[in-house]
All heavy atoms as an XYZ file, in Angstrom:
949
protein
N     -17.129     26.131     11.876
C     -18.145     25.176     11.524
C     -18.970     25.783     10.466
O     -19.478     26.947     10.511
C     -18.928     24.830     12.736
C     -19.613     23.576     12.705
S     -18.468     22.347     13.079
C     -19.260     20.917     12.707
N     -19.250     25.046      9.399
C     -20.112     25.457      8.323
C     -21.518     25.370      8.605
O     -21.965     24.442      9.298
C     -19.799     24.569      7.054
C     -18.503     24.785      6.445
C     -18.398     26.057      5.517
O     -19.405     26.394      4.982
N     -17.242     26.576      5.514
N     -22.380     26.384      8.281
C     -23.796     26.228      8.566
C     -24.352     25.032      7.695
O     -23.817     24.747      6.694
C     -24.374     27.579      8.088
C     -23.328     28.217      7.217
C     -22.041     27.601      7.530
N     -25.379     24.479      8.211
C     -26.009     23.350      7.473
C     -26.637     23.930      6.178
O     -27.327     24.926      6.242
C     -27.113     22.732      8.358
O     -26.551     22.232      9.563
C     -27.726     21.546      7.713
N     -26.366     23.245      5.105
C     -26.866     23.690      3.811
C     -28.149     22.773      3.532
O     -28.203     21.650      3.859
C     -25.824     23.467      2.708
C     -24.597     24.355      2.850
C     -23.623     24.232      1.777
N     -24.122     24.273      0.478
C     -24.431     25.386     -0.243
N     -24.390     26.529      0.331
N     -24.898     25.273     -1.420
N     -29.063     23.408      2.794
C     -30.219     22.629      2.432
C     -29.837     21.516      1.409
O     -28.804     21.703      0.779
C     -31.150     23.735      1.741
C     -30.288     24.867      1.417
C     -29.141     24.828      2.349
N     -30.585     20.507      1.324
C     -30.265     19.388      0.485
C     -30.367     19.863     -0.968
O     -31.232     20.641     -1.373
C     -31.270     18.214      0.684
N     -29.403     19.475     -1.711
C     -29.263     19.883     -3.222
C     -30.251     18.816     -3.927
O     -30.165     17.612     -3.754
C     -27.922     19.733     -3.802
C     -27.778     20.050     -5.190
C     -26.975     20.698     -2.940
N     -31.104     19.297     -4.783
C     -32.040     18.491     -5.471
C     -31.611     18.118     -6.940
O     -32.151     17.315     -7.561
C     -33.384     19.136     -5.583
O     -33.218     20.463     -6.169
C     -33.955     19.294     -4.094
N     -30.519     18.780     -7.456
C     -30.085     18.528     -8.748
C     -28.575     18.752     -8.847
O     -28.124     19.643     -8.142
C     -30.848     19.271     -9.832
O     -30.379     20.617     -9.845
N     -27.823     18.027     -9.643
C     -26.441     18.257     -9.898
C     -26.253     19.672    -10.421
O     -25.339     20.377    -10.000
C     -25.902     17.243    -10.896
C     -24.493     17.542    -11.326
C     -25.941     15.830    -10.299
N     -27.084     20.158    -11.388
C     -26.882     21.483    -11.944
C     -27.035     22.532    -10.920
O     -26.335     23.553    -11.093
C     -27.921     21.685    -12.999
N     -27.763     22.377     -9.866
C     -27.872     23.389     -8.843
C     -26.801     23.345     -7.681
O     -26.735     24.215     -6.884
C     -29.261     23.240     -8.124
N     -25.959     22.330     -7.674
C     -25.002     22.122     -6.647
C     -23.812     23.103     -6.713
O     -23.431     23.364     -7.822
C     -24.451     20.710     -6.739
N     -23.409     23.562     -5.535
C     -22.146     24.419     -5.527
C     -20.948     23.456     -5.580
O     -20.928     22.506     -4.737
C     -22.079     25.265     -4.225
C     -20.814     26.035     -4.060
O     -19.775     25.413     -3.776
O     -20.908     27.244     -4.283
N     -20.064     23.616     -6.526
C     -18.965     22.638     -6.583
C     -18.151     22.254     -5.373
O     -17.902     21.172     -4.993
C     -18.030     23.298     -7.668
C     -18.939     24.176     -8.397
C     -19.903     24.638     -7.441
N     -17.812     23.344     -4.613
C     -17.104     23.035     -3.345
C     -17.977     22.728     -2.188
O     -17.799     21.655     -1.611
C     -16.214     24.289     -2.939
C     -15.518     24.004     -1.595
C     -14.417     23.214     -1.562
C     -15.958     24.596     -0.431
C     -13.809     22.896     -0.351
C     -15.363     24.318      0.799
C     -14.301     23.537      0.798
O     -13.706     23.157      2.016
N     -18.865     23.453     -1.908
C     -19.763     23.307     -0.699
C     -20.609     22.032     -0.716
O     -20.669     21.325      0.350
C     -20.685     24.504     -0.463
C     -19.970     25.847     -0.120
C     -20.989     26.896     -0.135
C     -19.238     25.702      1.101
N     -21.162     21.706     -1.890
C     -22.031     20.571     -1.972
C     -21.297     19.236     -2.435
O     -21.880     18.139     -2.214
C     -23.183     20.879     -2.875
C     -24.047     21.967     -2.387
O     -24.264     22.082     -1.131
O     -24.437     22.828     -3.243
N     -20.201     19.299     -3.091
C     -19.606     18.133     -3.707
C     -18.241     17.875     -3.057
O     -18.008     16.779     -2.492
C     -19.485     18.283     -5.220
C     -20.918     18.437     -5.762
C     -18.797     17.061     -5.789
C     -21.010     19.040     -7.188
N     -17.269     18.825     -3.208
C     -15.925     18.636     -2.795
C     -15.854     18.577     -1.297
O     -15.217     17.621     -0.738
C     -15.019     19.655     -3.413
C     -13.539     19.622     -2.801
C     -14.933     19.576     -4.897
N     -16.402     19.560     -0.584
C     -16.257     19.637      0.925
C     -16.762     18.300      1.596
O     -16.026     17.826      2.500
C     -16.988     20.831      1.422
C     -16.612     21.041      3.006
C     -17.223     22.404      3.495
N     -16.668     22.703      4.743
C     -17.043     22.123      5.953
N     -17.958     21.319      5.878
N     -16.520     22.491      7.058
N     -17.897     17.709      1.159
C     -18.353     16.524      1.763
C     -17.370     15.303      1.592
O     -17.170     14.507      2.475
C     -19.664     16.186      1.192
C     -20.224     17.610      0.773
C     -18.984     18.316      0.381
N     -16.664     15.314      0.417
C     -15.740     14.243      0.172
C     -14.509     14.525      1.062
O     -14.065     13.590      1.780
C     -15.219     14.310     -1.281
C     -16.321     13.815     -2.199
C     -13.959     13.455     -1.464
C     -15.995     13.996     -3.637
N     -14.033     15.771      1.270
C     -13.040     16.010      2.182
C     -13.356     15.691      3.624
O     -12.610     15.268      4.449
C     -12.552     17.557      2.121
C     -11.831     17.978      0.866
C     -11.742     19.273      0.469
C     -11.217     17.017     -0.006
C     -11.004     19.706     -0.583
C     -10.604     17.386     -1.112
C     -10.449     18.839     -1.468
N     -14.622     16.071      3.945
C     -15.140     15.739      5.368
C     -14.994     14.288      5.611
O     -14.585     13.896      6.719
C     -16.582     16.229      5.517
N     -15.374     13.478      4.712
C     -15.382     11.952      4.862
C     -13.903     11.482      4.894
O     -13.634     10.558      5.716
C     -16.126     11.356      3.615
C     -16.112      9.821      3.768
C     -16.682      9.228      2.449
O     -17.495      9.815      1.798
O     -16.414      8.014      2.287
N     -13.017     11.985      4.044
C     -11.783     11.259      3.909
C     -10.570     12.106      4.414
O      -9.536     11.540      4.638
C     -11.531     11.035      2.423
C     -12.587     10.081      1.754
C     -12.491      8.713      2.284
C     -13.511      7.863      1.733
N     -13.098      6.840      0.765
N     -10.730     13.397      4.581
C      -9.549     14.263      4.909
C      -9.516     15.049      6.139
O      -8.478     15.461      6.654
C      -9.282     15.194      3.737
S      -9.308     14.399      2.072
N     -10.723     15.395      6.626
C     -10.801     16.267      7.840
C     -10.143     15.720      9.131
O      -9.867     16.474     10.008
C     -12.289     16.658      8.143
C     -12.901     17.680      7.279
C     -12.231     18.222      6.147
C     -14.177     18.140      7.543
C     -12.831     19.149      5.350
C     -14.718     19.100      6.796
C     -14.136     19.609      5.620
N      -9.963     14.445      9.134
C      -9.284     13.869     10.356
C      -7.966     14.447     10.593
O      -7.530     14.696     11.766
N      -7.238     14.844      9.533
C      -5.940     15.466      9.684
C      -5.855     16.931      9.094
O      -4.895     17.610      9.390
C      -4.953     14.588      8.890
S      -4.753     12.926      9.608
N      -6.772     17.261      8.252
C      -6.688     18.565      7.637
C      -8.021     19.411      7.803
O      -8.810     19.603      6.940
C      -6.446     18.395      6.067
C      -5.194     17.575      5.812
N      -3.970     18.125      6.021
C      -5.062     16.268      5.335
C      -3.085     17.212      5.651
N      -3.699     16.061      5.251
N      -8.101     19.943      9.032
C      -9.220     20.781      9.364
C      -8.762     22.104     10.005
O      -7.555     22.280     10.264
C     -10.213     20.002     10.194
C      -9.598     19.524     11.483
O      -9.324     20.443     12.326
N      -9.363     18.203     11.704
N      -9.670     22.950     10.441
C      -9.254     24.197     11.048
C      -8.552     24.087     12.331
O      -7.858     25.018     12.766
C     -10.486     25.164     11.150
O     -11.475     24.540     11.898
N      -8.694     22.990     13.045
C      -8.097     22.852     14.359
C      -6.862     21.910     14.305
O      -6.086     21.810     15.246
C      -9.081     22.498     15.431
O      -9.633     21.246     15.078
N      -6.735     21.153     13.279
C      -5.603     20.197     13.076
C      -5.177     20.328     11.634
O      -5.744     19.645     10.780
C      -6.135     18.827     13.407
C      -4.983     17.759     13.307
C      -5.552     16.338     13.708
C      -4.424     15.287     13.697
N      -4.972     13.977     13.970
N      -4.179     21.064     11.368
C      -3.733     21.361      9.990
C      -2.354     20.625      9.815
O      -1.316     21.246      9.651
C      -3.633     22.833      9.756
C      -4.860     23.595      9.834
C      -4.700     25.042      9.613
O      -3.476     25.515      9.279
O      -5.616     25.734      9.638
N      -2.462     19.276      9.624
C      -1.188     18.574      9.248
C      -0.627     19.170      7.977
O      -1.317     19.305      6.971
C      -1.516     17.132      9.098
C      -1.791     16.379     10.351
C      -0.861     15.252     10.536
C      -1.127     14.517     11.916
N      -0.575     13.204     11.974
N       0.675     19.381      8.041
C       1.333     20.015      6.924
C       0.915     21.432      6.532
O       1.061     21.824      5.472
N       0.251     21.990      7.479
C      -0.284     23.319      7.314
C      -1.517     23.378      6.445
O      -1.833     24.462      5.927
N      -2.163     22.244      6.128
C      -3.208     22.209      5.170
C      -4.579     22.050      5.873
O      -4.790     21.215      6.660
C      -2.996     21.081      4.178
C      -4.007     20.845      3.178
C      -4.091     22.093      2.192
C      -3.732     19.627      2.313
N      -5.511     22.968      5.535
C      -6.866     22.864      6.005
C      -7.766     22.778      4.893
O      -7.759     23.667      4.002
C      -7.193     24.217      6.779
C      -8.555     24.353      7.205
O      -9.460     23.474      7.003
N      -8.931     25.506      7.852
N      -8.531     21.656      4.790
C      -9.392     21.422      3.599
C     -10.864     21.803      3.935
O     -11.784     21.490      3.221
C      -9.285     20.001      3.131
C      -7.931     19.624      2.583
C      -7.861     18.191      2.207
C      -7.535     20.421      1.392
N     -11.099     22.389      5.169
C     -12.537     22.581      5.523
C     -13.089     23.971      5.104
O     -14.280     24.093      5.173
C     -12.627     22.509      7.102
O     -11.949     23.532      7.723
N     -12.218     24.787      4.507
C     -12.707     26.097      4.005
C     -12.085     26.326      2.643
O     -10.940     26.076      2.378
C     -12.216     27.178      5.005
C     -12.622     27.151      6.374
C     -14.162     27.345      6.574
O     -14.758     28.060      5.727
O     -14.702     26.789      7.534
N     -12.944     26.827      1.709
C     -12.511     27.027      0.370
C     -11.216     27.806      0.264
O     -10.284     27.398     -0.412
C     -13.614     27.661     -0.426
C     -13.258     27.986     -1.893
C     -13.199     26.968     -2.820
C     -12.896     29.287     -2.318
C     -12.874     27.159     -4.138
C     -12.527     29.474     -3.583
C     -12.477     28.423     -4.581
O     -12.144     28.678     -5.839
N     -11.115     28.971      0.923
C     -10.026     29.920      0.884
C      -8.714     29.097      1.352
O      -7.619     29.312      0.827
C     -10.193     31.122      1.657
N      -8.884     28.264      2.336
C      -7.706     27.510      2.823
C      -7.243     26.436      1.891
O      -6.084     26.247      1.741
C      -8.074     26.875      4.220
N      -8.170     25.833      1.232
C      -7.832     24.839      0.150
C      -7.055     25.543     -0.977
O      -6.056     25.031     -1.376
C      -9.166     24.183     -0.429
C      -8.742     23.306     -1.580
C      -9.864     23.473      0.553
N      -7.469     26.679     -1.351
C      -6.847     27.433     -2.422
C      -5.406     27.836     -1.960
O      -4.460     27.756     -2.722
C      -7.590     28.601     -2.870
C      -9.020     28.185     -3.498
C      -6.862     29.504     -3.921
C      -8.948     27.219     -4.545
N      -5.305     28.311     -0.724
C      -4.020     28.726     -0.186
C      -3.003     27.543     -0.155
O      -1.826     27.680     -0.535
C      -4.195     29.259      1.284
C      -2.909     29.582      1.959
C      -3.216     30.027      3.400
C      -2.021     30.190      4.162
N      -2.135     30.152      5.573
N      -3.465     26.351      0.245
C      -2.649     25.196      0.278
C      -1.949     25.017      1.648
O      -2.538     25.552      2.656
N      -0.868     24.369      1.747
C      -0.239     24.036      3.013
C       1.262     24.535      2.999
O       1.631     25.373      2.276
N       2.060     23.876      3.881
C       3.383     24.319      4.136
C       4.226     24.178      2.868
O       5.148     24.956      2.617
C       4.053     23.349      5.191
C       3.519     23.650      6.551
C       4.068     22.604      7.527
O       4.778     21.675      7.230
O       3.579     22.699      8.704
N       3.891     23.193      1.926
C       4.638     22.980      0.697
C       4.050     23.790     -0.386
O       4.442     23.680     -1.647
C       4.682     21.559      0.363
C       5.586     20.849      1.388
O       6.468     21.415      1.943
O       5.285     19.612      1.577
N       3.095     24.784     -0.189
C       2.414     25.557     -1.251
C       1.026     24.960     -1.604
O       0.477     24.174     -0.965
N       0.602     25.491     -2.729
C      -0.772     25.173     -3.188
C      -0.893     23.543     -3.473
O       0.120     23.002     -3.891
C      -0.960     25.858     -4.482
C      -0.045     26.995     -4.387
C       1.109     26.457     -3.544
N      -2.046     23.065     -3.148
C      -2.255     21.618     -3.423
C      -3.172     21.462     -4.710
O      -3.280     20.312     -5.148
C      -2.858     20.836     -2.251
C      -1.965     20.772     -1.081
C      -4.272     21.487     -1.846
N      -3.715     22.512     -5.203
C      -4.392     22.411     -6.448
C      -3.941     23.539     -7.386
O      -3.549     24.577     -6.896
C      -5.931     22.518     -6.302
C      -6.427     23.856     -5.648
C      -6.540     21.381     -5.444
C      -7.838     24.120     -5.928
N      -3.987     23.260     -8.694
C      -3.744     24.206     -9.712
C      -4.988     24.385    -10.481
O      -5.437     23.486    -11.156
C      -2.587     23.780    -10.592
C      -2.419     24.745    -11.735
C      -1.320     23.554     -9.871
N      -5.684     25.514    -10.211
C      -7.067     25.687    -10.861
C      -6.929     25.436    -12.436
O      -6.054     26.037    -13.065
C      -7.518     27.068    -10.656
C      -8.004     27.394     -9.266
C      -8.542     28.764     -9.088
C      -9.019     29.032     -7.763
N      -9.714     30.392     -7.643
N      -7.837     24.617    -12.963
C      -7.889     24.265    -14.322
C      -6.892     23.209    -14.755
O      -6.899     22.903    -15.923
N      -6.097     22.663    -13.837
C      -5.092     21.625    -14.204
C      -4.984     20.593    -13.105
O      -4.098     20.680    -12.283
C      -3.792     22.271    -14.439
C      -2.734     21.384    -15.027
O      -2.951     20.114    -15.175
N      -1.666     21.911    -15.556
N      -5.944     19.642    -13.005
C      -5.818     18.573    -12.108
C      -4.584     17.812    -12.173
O      -4.024     17.288    -11.192
C      -7.053     17.617    -12.238
N      -3.975     17.616    -13.457
C      -2.825     16.875    -13.586
C      -1.625     17.424    -12.850
O      -0.653     16.718    -12.496
N      -1.617     18.747    -12.658
C      -0.549     19.359    -11.981
C      -0.830     19.627    -10.485
O      -0.069     20.358     -9.751
C      -0.253     20.714    -12.649
N      -2.000     19.167     -9.973
C      -2.396     19.387     -8.674
C      -1.906     18.271     -7.691
O      -2.218     17.043     -7.854
C      -3.848     19.429     -8.569
O      -4.340     20.570     -9.350
N      -1.189     18.702     -6.626
C      -0.631     17.718     -5.677
C      -1.712     16.976     -4.966
O      -1.526     15.756     -4.611
C       0.288     18.544     -4.716
C       1.266     17.497     -4.015
O       1.848     16.666     -4.743
O       1.485     17.696     -2.849
N      -2.871     17.518     -4.788
C      -4.019     16.835     -4.091
C      -4.375     15.545     -4.862
O      -4.504     14.545     -4.288
C      -5.122     17.779     -3.911
C      -6.334     17.145     -3.224
C      -6.572     17.897     -1.943
C      -7.547     17.238     -4.136
N      -4.462     15.667     -6.152
C      -4.813     14.528     -6.990
C      -3.651     13.561     -7.068
O      -3.889     12.356     -6.939
C      -5.185     15.016     -8.443
C      -6.348     15.966     -8.458
C      -5.398     13.802     -9.406
C      -7.652     15.327     -7.868
N      -2.439     14.051     -7.249
C      -1.230     13.245     -7.325
C      -1.186     12.286     -6.069
O      -1.075     11.114     -6.116
C       0.061     14.019     -7.438
C       1.280     13.148     -7.558
C       2.569     14.040     -7.520
N       2.808     14.645     -6.186
C       3.441     13.902     -5.239
N       3.756     12.661     -5.368
N       3.653     14.566     -4.086
N      -1.309     12.921     -4.887
C      -1.146     12.178     -3.662
C      -2.316     11.166     -3.417
O      -2.072     10.065     -2.958
C      -1.044     13.063     -2.491
C       0.251     13.807     -2.317
C       0.248     14.865     -1.201
N       1.542     15.402     -0.999
C       2.377     15.053     -0.092
N       2.054     14.164      0.872
N       3.529     15.614      0.095
N      -3.518     11.563     -3.775
C      -4.635     10.689     -3.634
C      -4.617      9.443     -4.594
O      -5.211      8.476     -4.273
N      -3.981      9.610     -5.773
C      -3.971      8.582     -6.743
C      -2.675      7.611     -6.647
O      -2.681      6.683     -7.362
C      -4.031      9.189     -8.192
N      -1.775      7.942     -5.761
C      -0.577      7.089     -5.535
C      -0.935      5.717     -4.947
O      -2.031      5.588     -4.365
C       0.399      7.816     -4.656
C       1.140      8.969     -5.210
C       1.934      9.754     -4.093
C       2.035      8.617     -6.390
N      -0.054      4.859     -4.988
C      -0.242      3.558     -4.340
C      -0.114      3.772     -2.893
O       0.741      4.550     -2.395
C       0.985      2.659     -4.806
O       1.051      1.564     -3.936
N      -0.919      3.022     -2.098
C      -0.832      3.287     -0.660
C       0.590      2.947      0.058
O       0.793      3.521      1.148
C      -1.775      2.153     -0.130
C      -2.830      2.071     -1.188
C      -1.988      2.207     -2.440
N       1.403      2.248     -0.650
C       2.782      2.097     -0.128
C       3.726      3.322     -0.379
O       4.805      3.246      0.248
N       3.319      4.152     -1.079
C       4.152      5.288     -1.473
C       4.152      6.245     -0.317
O       3.141      6.551      0.360
C       3.705      6.075     -2.693
C       4.626      7.102     -3.236
O       4.908      8.089     -2.496
N       5.039      6.956     -4.454
N       5.302      6.866      0.097
C       5.459      7.745      1.221
C       4.640      9.008      1.008
O       4.309      9.681      2.023
C       6.935      8.158      1.359
C       7.787      7.062      1.956
O       7.232      6.076      2.525
O       9.034      7.176      1.840
N       4.296      9.425     -0.146
C       3.602     10.683     -0.391
C       1.955     10.380     -0.503
O       1.242     11.274     -0.576
C       3.917     11.323     -1.696
C       5.201     12.098     -1.571
O       5.709     12.301     -0.455
O       5.822     12.372     -2.637
N       1.554      9.094     -0.402
C       0.192      8.758     -0.569
C      -0.606      9.407      0.622
O      -0.188      9.448      1.743
C      -0.004      7.248     -0.421
C      -1.366      6.789     -0.365
C      -2.152      6.755     -1.522
C      -1.946      6.351      0.775
C      -3.512      6.399     -1.543
C      -3.247      5.867      0.813
C      -4.084      5.944     -0.356
N      -1.805      9.833      0.273
C      -2.803     10.373      1.287
C      -4.106      9.632      1.027
O      -4.475      9.433     -0.067
C      -2.983     11.909      1.153
C      -1.870     12.743      1.527
S      -1.663     12.619      3.292
C       0.039     13.075      3.501
N      -4.765      9.304      2.072
C      -4.452      9.542      3.579
C      -3.439      8.417      4.089
O      -3.333      7.375      3.565
C      -5.830      9.471      4.240
C      -6.551      8.496      3.355
C      -6.055      8.687      1.973
N      -2.816      8.831      5.144
C      -1.824      7.967      5.776
C      -2.486      7.154      6.848
O      -3.636      7.255      7.213
C      -0.710      8.779      6.330
C       0.028      9.471      5.193
C       1.331      9.920      5.709
N       2.015     10.593      4.498
C       3.153     11.134      4.482
N       3.890     10.971      5.481
N       3.654     11.791      3.513
N      -1.610      6.366      7.455
C      -1.889      5.615      8.652
C      -3.170      4.637      8.532
O      -4.015      4.508      9.354
C      -2.205      6.543      9.820
C      -1.025      7.447     10.128
C      -1.331      8.658     10.999
O      -2.465      8.821     11.453
O      -0.409      9.463     11.192
N      -3.252      4.078      7.276
C      -4.376      3.075      7.015
C      -5.772      3.644      6.978
O      -6.651      2.865      7.043
N      -5.987      4.946      6.843
C      -7.279      5.522      6.743
C      -7.764      5.233      5.395
O      -7.037      5.113      4.488
C      -7.142      7.046      7.065
C      -6.821      7.344      8.472
C      -6.614      8.783      8.749
C      -6.229      8.948     10.240
N      -5.489     10.102     10.476
N      -9.137      5.223      5.252
C      -9.725      4.882      4.034
C      -9.401      5.837      2.925
O      -9.475      7.031      3.035
C     -11.222      4.875      4.244
C     -11.423      4.827      5.701
C     -10.133      5.402      6.295
N      -8.837      5.457      1.720
C      -8.423      6.350      0.699
C      -9.589      6.894     -0.099
O     -10.721      6.286      0.056
C      -7.560      5.445     -0.146
C      -8.027      4.069      0.007
C      -8.444      4.048      1.486
N      -9.311      7.896     -0.912
C     -10.421      8.260     -1.820
C     -10.655      7.171     -2.776
O      -9.735      6.422     -3.141
C      -9.802      9.530     -2.592
C      -9.595     10.793     -1.796
C      -8.726     11.750     -2.625
C     -10.899     11.450     -1.484
N     -11.917      7.020     -3.257
C     -12.217      6.042     -4.244
C     -11.946      6.674     -5.618
O     -11.697      7.786     -5.780
C     -13.778      5.726     -4.198
O     -14.515      6.963     -4.634
C     -14.248      5.333     -2.864
N     -11.846      5.767     -6.564
C     -11.535      6.159     -7.966
C     -12.633      7.207     -8.409
O     -12.270      8.153     -9.058
C     -11.512      5.015     -8.850
N     -13.849      7.025     -8.050
C     -14.929      8.018     -8.390
C     -14.740      9.304     -7.758
O     -14.947     10.337     -8.330
C     -16.269      7.474     -8.055
C     -16.797      6.314     -9.040
O     -16.033      6.102    -10.054
O     -17.748      5.646     -8.640
N     -14.257      9.269     -6.466
C     -14.042     10.539     -5.811
C     -12.883     11.312     -6.408
O     -12.963     12.532     -6.571
C     -13.827     10.286     -4.277
C     -15.025      9.876     -3.605
C     -14.862      9.449     -2.119
O     -13.818      8.879     -1.777
N     -15.835      9.736     -1.205
N     -11.801     10.632     -6.682
C     -10.690     11.191     -7.395
C     -11.161     11.832     -8.738
O     -10.813     12.924     -9.126
C      -9.520     10.231     -7.601
C      -8.962      9.909     -6.262
C      -8.511     10.814     -8.581
C      -7.881      8.801     -6.261
N     -11.979     11.101     -9.510
C     -12.512     11.681    -10.831
C     -13.324     12.869    -10.563
O     -13.268     13.848    -11.363
C     -13.313     10.536    -11.492
N     -14.153     12.916     -9.547
C     -14.904     14.106     -9.256
C     -14.055     15.270     -8.918
O     -14.158     16.382     -9.376
C     -15.939     13.787     -8.054
C     -17.063     12.849     -8.551
C     -16.511     15.142     -7.545
C     -17.870     12.324     -7.436
N     -13.048     14.975     -8.037
C     -12.053     16.086     -7.679
C     -11.294     16.544     -8.894
O     -11.199     17.748     -9.085
C     -11.156     15.609     -6.591
C     -11.782     15.307     -5.234
C     -10.726     14.685     -4.274
C     -12.501     16.531     -4.612
N     -10.919     15.655     -9.729
C     -10.057     15.965    -10.925
C     -11.041     16.819    -11.831
O     -10.608     17.887    -12.385
C      -9.812     14.695    -11.695
C      -8.963     14.904    -12.878
C      -8.639     13.562    -13.597
N      -7.653     12.781    -12.758
C      -6.327     13.006    -12.744
N      -5.868     13.989    -13.448
N      -5.555     12.316    -12.013
N     -12.336     16.489    -12.052
C     -13.224     17.289    -12.942
C     -13.471     18.692    -12.266
O     -13.548     19.622    -13.048
N     -13.568     18.718    -10.997
C     -13.800     20.034    -10.361
C     -12.645     20.990    -10.473
O     -12.751     22.168    -10.766
N     -11.419     20.387    -10.324
C     -10.194     21.215    -10.460
C     -10.029     21.615    -11.928
O      -9.785     22.730    -12.265
C      -8.933     20.448    -10.065
C      -9.032     20.215     -8.478
C      -7.702     21.193    -10.422
C      -7.996     19.327     -7.921
N     -10.263     20.679    -12.909
C     -10.126     20.992    -14.348
C     -11.159     22.044    -14.755
O     -10.893     22.829    -15.653
C     -10.258     19.809    -15.191
C      -9.076     18.846    -15.167
O      -7.950     19.352    -14.882
O      -9.191     17.701    -15.572
N     -12.294     22.067    -14.033
C     -13.352     23.160    -14.393
C     -13.034     24.408    -13.603
O     -13.860     25.373    -13.707
C     -14.696     22.648    -13.978
N     -11.945     24.549    -12.933
C     -11.546     25.821    -12.393
C     -11.589     25.930    -10.878
O     -11.356     26.911    -10.244
N     -11.915     24.853    -10.234
C     -11.980     24.723     -8.787
C     -12.772     25.904     -8.136
O     -12.265     26.683     -7.425
C     -10.489     24.703     -8.127
N     -14.018     26.015     -8.510
C     -14.835     27.191     -8.150
C     -15.776     26.805     -7.040
O     -16.083     25.704     -6.794
C     -15.667     27.662     -9.360
C     -14.766     28.087    -10.527
C     -15.514     28.510    -11.677
C     -14.593     28.936    -12.761
N     -15.283     29.481    -13.924
N     -16.235     27.952     -6.394
C     -17.339     27.892     -5.440
C     -18.125     29.139     -5.716
O     -17.723     30.031     -6.417
C     -16.820     27.844     -3.992
O     -17.941     27.480     -3.161
C     -16.237     29.110     -3.488
N     -19.346     29.211     -5.121
C     -20.240     30.410     -5.336
C     -20.918     30.381     -6.721
O     -21.448     31.386     -7.111
N     -20.786     29.248     -7.477
C     -21.436     29.041     -8.718
C     -22.228     27.747     -8.621
O     -22.172     27.077     -7.587
C     -20.442     29.003     -9.871
C     -19.715     30.353     -9.982
C     -19.445     27.887     -9.776
N     -22.874     27.374     -9.697
C     -23.443     26.036     -9.660
C     -22.847     25.149    -10.740
O     -22.294     25.705    -11.713
C     -24.949     26.091     -9.783
C     -25.518     26.719    -11.035
O     -25.038     26.439    -12.104
N     -26.428     27.672    -10.832
N     -22.865     23.867    -10.572
C     -22.325     22.895    -11.464
C     -22.827     23.157    -12.861
O     -22.154     22.990    -13.949
C     -22.523     21.498    -11.015
C     -22.032     20.459    -12.048
C     -21.688     21.204     -9.710
N     -24.088     23.447    -12.981
C     -24.747     23.701    -14.319
C     -24.077     24.758    -15.121
O     -24.269     24.851    -16.330
N     -23.407     25.723    -14.508
C     -22.800     26.795    -15.194
C     -21.313     26.415    -15.706
O     -20.671     27.199    -16.376
C     -22.709     28.070    -14.319
O     -21.793     27.911    -13.263
N     -20.844     25.268    -15.262
C     -19.460     24.811    -15.529
C     -19.393     23.868    -16.720
O     -20.370     23.130    -17.020
C     -18.853     24.120    -14.352
C     -18.816     24.991    -13.066
C     -18.239     24.127    -11.951
C     -17.908     26.259    -13.262
N     -18.231     23.730    -17.415
C     -18.002     22.783    -18.365
C     -17.524     21.520    -17.675
O     -16.401     21.330    -17.344
C     -17.036     23.220    -19.392
C     -17.538     24.407    -20.233
C     -16.521     24.823    -21.250
C     -17.162     25.998    -22.038
N     -16.207     26.558    -23.029
N     -18.512     20.545    -17.442
C     -18.235     19.312    -16.787
C     -18.712     18.161    -17.653
O     -19.820     18.292    -18.148
C     -18.923     19.345    -15.360
C     -18.623     17.996    -14.625
C     -18.512     20.472    -14.530
N     -17.908     17.175    -17.676
C     -18.348     16.039    -18.588
C     -19.564     15.382    -18.059
O     -19.961     15.388    -16.875
C     -17.268     15.001    -18.674
O     -17.097     14.391    -17.409
C     -15.984     15.586    -19.171
N     -20.298     14.703    -18.914
C     -21.468     13.907    -18.572
C     -21.136     12.893    -17.476
O     -21.860     12.690    -16.615
C     -22.127     13.259    -19.779
N     -19.911     12.240    -17.689
C     -19.545     11.156    -16.694
C     -19.336     11.818    -15.381
O     -19.777     11.254    -14.322
C     -18.220     10.585    -17.139
C     -17.693      9.539    -16.175
C     -16.455      8.821    -16.547
C     -16.050      7.839    -15.477
N     -14.831      7.162    -15.750
N     -18.660     12.998    -15.296
C     -18.557     13.719    -13.994
C     -19.885     14.074    -13.415
O     -20.037     13.845    -12.161
C     -17.709     14.981    -14.161
N     -20.787     14.446    -14.138
C     -22.146     14.776    -13.620
C     -22.819     13.526    -13.068
O     -23.454     13.603    -12.048
C     -23.044     15.431    -14.724
C     -22.589     16.814    -15.006
C     -23.553     17.460    -16.024
C     -23.049     18.863    -16.399
N     -23.810     19.485    -17.475
N     -22.682     12.411    -13.736
C     -23.187     11.150    -13.210
C     -22.515     10.732    -11.872
O     -23.190     10.428    -10.962
C     -23.000     10.003    -14.247
O     -23.697     10.353    -15.448
C     -23.505      8.732    -13.723
N     -21.152     10.888    -11.811
C     -20.542     10.596    -10.535
C     -20.949     11.533     -9.458
O     -21.172     11.083     -8.299
C     -18.994     10.663    -10.772
C     -18.304      9.606    -11.657
C     -16.906      9.905    -11.961
C     -18.550      8.277    -11.177
N     -21.076     12.794     -9.807
C     -21.552     13.840     -8.775
C     -22.882     13.406     -8.197
O     -23.187     13.568     -7.076
C     -21.518     15.207     -9.340
C     -20.081     15.679     -9.605
C     -22.194     16.129     -8.424
C     -19.970     16.911    -10.579
N     -23.745     13.043     -9.145
C     -25.219     12.669     -8.674
C     -25.103     11.540     -7.565
O     -25.899     11.603     -6.647
C     -25.992     12.187     -9.880
N     -24.145     10.643     -7.716
C     -24.046      9.582     -6.749
C     -23.489     10.043     -5.386
O     -23.804      9.489     -4.350
C     -23.274      8.458     -7.271
C     -23.918      7.502     -8.244
C     -23.506      7.535     -9.545
C     -24.919      6.650     -7.884
C     -24.184      6.763    -10.461
C     -25.583      5.874     -8.726
C     -25.208      5.877    -10.059
N     -22.654     11.127     -5.445
C     -22.224     11.749     -4.180
C     -23.225     12.551     -3.440
O     -23.159     12.761     -2.261
C     -20.965     12.583     -4.500
C     -19.768     11.909     -4.838
C     -19.200     11.051     -3.700
O     -19.117     11.518     -2.580
O     -18.669      9.892     -3.909
N     -24.161     13.135     -4.094
C     -25.223     14.024     -3.586
C     -26.183     13.216     -2.777
O     -26.657     12.512     -2.563
C     -25.961     14.909     -4.618
C     -25.076     15.894     -5.296
C     -25.839     16.595     -6.377
C     -24.555     16.907     -4.371
């Protein structure tokens, strides 16, 4: 279990994984991909586990969202066998996919703040709505 983090007051001060990505995963992915239930060997609740990936290997390619399976699966049509999430669970929104894409393209980092990354103005606006 992650310790409770203080509320982030600005996009620039947010930690990319802890304050932005992890809450998206908690909302949409933790039902199947957490430390006690790792479908496909994938745990999205810890940064190191995300980087490690699952049974089929890494789900993200740092700096290249287009080559990242996490983005590919989330952006597929719900009728596709590879689409995530399965079983009629609420999918990622287009904005959430854009945020994840921007974070991966910026290097999929944690332990830094968004202000230190090269992130588009649009991504910063989308992130502000998630915070």
